[in-house]
Each structure stands twice: as structure tokens, then as C-alpha cells.
C-alpha positions in Angstrom: 132.2 127.8 181.5 131.0 124.9 182.5 129.8 122.1 179.9 126.6 122.5 181.5 126.6 126.1 180.7 127.1 125.1 176.8 124.3 122.9 176.8 121.3 125.6 178.5 123.1 128.1 175.9 122.1 125.8 173.2 118.6 125.4 174.4 117.9 128.9 174.4 119.3 129.0 171.2 117.0 126.5 170.2 114.0 127.9 172.3 114.4 130.9 170.1 115.2 129.7 166.8 112.2 127.7 167.5 109.6 131.4 168.3 110.5 133.5 166.2 109.7 129.9 162.7 106.4 130.5 165.3 105.6 133.4 164.4 107.1 133.9 161.1 104.3 135.8 159.0 101.8 137.0 162.3 100.9 139.8 163.5 99.6 140.0 167.0 96.0 139.3 165.9 97.4 137.1 164.4 98.4 135.4 167.1 95.5 135.6 169.9 93.8 133.7 167.7 96.0 131.2 167.4 95.9 129.3 170.1 98.5 126.5 169.3 101.2 129.3 168.0 100.3 130.3 171.9 101.0 127.6 173.7 104.0 126.8 171.7 105.5 130.0 171.6 105.4 130.0 175.9 107.1 126.6 176.5 109.5 127.7 174.6 110.0 130.4 176.6 109.3 128.7 179.8 112.3 126.3 178.3 114.6 129.4 178.3 113.4 130.5 181.4 114.1 127.6 183.2 117.7 127.1 181.5 118.4 130.9 182.4 117.4 129.7 185.6 120.1 126.7 186.2 123.0 129.2 184.8 122.0 131.4 188.0 122.4 128.4 190.2 125.0 126.5 188.8 127.1 129.0 186.7 126.6 132.6 188.4 129.5 134.7 186.7 128.5 133.7 182.7 124.8 134.6 184.8 126.4 137.6 185.5 126.4 138.4 181.5 123.4 137.5 180.9 122.2 141.2 181.7 118.1 140.1 180.4 118.1 136.8 182.6 116.7 137.7 185.2 113.8 138.9 183.5 113.8 136.1 181.4 113.7 134.1 184.7 110.8 136.4 185.5 108.8 136.0 182.1 108.4 132.0 183.1 107.7 132.2 186.5 105.0 134.2 185.2 103.8 132.1 182.6 103.9 128.4 184.2 102.3 130.0 187.5 100.6 133.0 186.6 99.0 130.9 183.0 95.8 132.0 183.6 96.5 135.6 183.4 99.4 136.2 180.9 98.7 138.9 178.3 99.5 138.1 175.0 100.5 141.4 174.5 103.2 141.2 176.2 104.0 138.1 175.5 104.1 138.8 171.5 106.2 142.1 172.0 109.3 139.7 174.3 109.2 137.3 171.3 108.3 139.5 168.6 110.9 142.7 169.5 112.9 141.5 172.3 113.8 138.1 172.3 116.1 139.8 170.0 118.5 141.2 172.4 118.8 138.6 174.4 119.6 135.9 171.5 122.5 138.4 170.6 123.7 137.9 174.5 123.6 134.2 174.5 125.3 134.0 171.2 128.0 136.3 172.4 128.6 134.2 176.2 128.5 131.8 173.7 132.1 132.2 171.5 133.4 133.1 174.9 
């Protein structure tokens, strides 16, 4: 694994931990009503997606061990470029549920 890949993996794990902290105790309705939390979660998803994009470009072998990598990059692109059509329910589902499986992938890659 390349040195920058390790840094990107650390960035992903830190951003994911922040997301989990931001939404602790929230449900979808609470999330929808908290503009600051939505902005923070979306920003951290942008960071995760950008880190994945960099890994894909710089270390394709490592990226091949991230089955959800392309989906994460796609979400990042949607949040940034389609900001006016972001579905809070989808972001909530990613943050509260799907992010866990992705973090496990990243942790496995980081420890290899």
C-alpha cells in the first residue's frame, strides 16, 4: 500500500467517526430539521468520497479492496454537483446504516 493511501484511509475513518458522532441520538426527522448537522454530514461524506477517488487514481490495487468505493465516489459527486437535489433520506440511510459496512472494508484495508 502506498503511503498516501494510508493517509486517505485514515481520513476516511476519521470522517466516518465524525458522522457517527454528529448523528448520535438522531432519527431521520431530527436529522432533517438540523441544517447544521446535515451540512456537517454532507461535508464529511464529500471528504470520504474524495479520499476514495484519490485512492482509485493513485493506488488502484488498494481500491479494488473497497467494493463500495465507486458508490461512495458517486455519492460524493451527487452531494457536490447535485446539491439542490440531495435526498435527506438517502444521506440518512448512508450515515446511519450503510457507512458501517464501508468502515469495516476500510479498516480491513488499513490493517493489511
